[in-house]
C-alpha positions, 0 to 999 in steps of 0.5 A, a space after each residue: 500499500 502506498 500513499 502519494 503526496 506532492 511536496 517541496 524539499 531541499 538538500 546540500 551543504 547547509 550552513 548556519 549563515 543566518 542570525 535566526 538559525 542559531 548556533 552552528 550545528 556539528 551535524 553535516 548535511 549528508 542525506 541519510 536513509 529514512 529512520 522508520 521501520 514502518 514507512 519507506 519515504 521517497 521523494 521525487 523533485 518537481 518545479 523549482 523557480 528563483 526567488 531572487 528578489 527576496 532579501 531575507 525570506 523565511 516563512 510561507 503559507 499557500 493561501 487562495 492560489 498564492 504563496 504568502 512569504 515573509 521577509 524579516 529584513 523588509 518586515 513585510 509579507 509578499 504574495 508570490 506566484 508559486 509557478 513563476 516565483 514572481 511577487 504580486 504584491 507586498 504588505 508591511 508588518 506591524 512595528 510590533 513584529 520587527 523580525 517576522 518569520 512564521 505565517 499562517 492564513 485562513 478565511 471565513 465568508 467576507 473576511 480573511 486572516 493572516 497570523 504572523 510571529 516574531 523570531 527574535 525580539 517579540 513573543 507576541 502573535 499579531 493577526 491581519 484582517 481584511 476588514 479591520 487590519 492589524 491587531 494583537 492576537 495573543 502571547 506566543 507560548 514558544 520562546 523561539 518561535 519559527 514556522 506555523 500552519 493552520 489545520 482544517 479545525 483552525 488550530 495553529 501548529 508552531 515549532 519552537 527552534 531550539 527546544 524542538 517543542 511543537 505546539 497546537 493552539 487555538 485562534 485565542 492562543 490556548 495551548 491544546 497539545 505540545 510535544 518535544 520532538 526528540 527525533 530532530 537533530 541538533 540545530 534550530 528547527 524552522 519549517 512547520 506544515 500540516 497535510 492530510 494523511 489518510 484520516 489523520 493529520 500529517 506534520 512535516 518539520 524542517 530545520 536550517 541545517 537539517 539534511 532531512 525532513 521529519 514526518 509525523 501523523 496525528 490521529 487527534 490524540 497521539 502524535 506518531 513519528 513516521 520517519 525522515 526523508 533526505 533532502 534531494 537538492 543542494 542548498 545552503 539554508 532551508 526555511 518555510 514549507 507549506 502544503 496546498 490543498 489546491 495543488 496537492 503539493 508542498 512549497 519550500 523556500 531555501 537558499 542555493 549554493 550561491 546564496 540566492 532564494 529559491 522555491 521548490 515543489 516535489 512528490 513524496 511517497 509513503 510506502 507501508 513496510 509493515 502490516 500494522 492494524 493501527 494503520 488500518 484507517 490510513 490504508 483504507 483512506 487511499 
């Protein structure tokens, strides 16, 4: 039984060149094999486009047909065409968020919302409404917040860079779940996104220097580690990742060996290697 998704991934000699990436890890960025007995995770590269206009791009979220990307040097959010990498418009962040990184978005009839966090000097989360503009949302439970994403129930999933704590928050800021991801290597985590995984929720985590992406599933009560997939393209640093229900793909921001920003798309395939009754619901969904 196989489960196929489309993702964005990167690889290479990943160096901590950015102040938000934390101290340089001793870990090298040589690709490794998946670290699970239950799943074989295979990745096939897809579209790859330039984001050379970017200054210090970090977080991203696919929203209403475009990729919304944060730039902490410009303290701004940009909408990007995911097929070409060209930006279509930009919007400044509030001064209370001077080092923007994480971003996640959702809509209700007649109103859309963008939530952002700050990786450095501020532990607050702010929200933009298409009706009322920017406002304070709530204090961030993460000490060193990075990537964020909304799940279908409008819970925010957020990764902490140094502690590797993964939080689940409601839109009022109340923490409903949290875990320390012991499978992550040393160095700072950065990217965080959720995606459909059978009847469960899948979670993907990346890091500035990580040679792999790390995959989890959440059945509503238990977070289970699925394994790691080696990154397939050369990169000096890796940043935000986002799943798109529209295209059934992930989009990933990274820097290439020449330190230029790029956006990649790729497929990932999960193949079951053990027949476990606990995965019956997942298998039945595909």
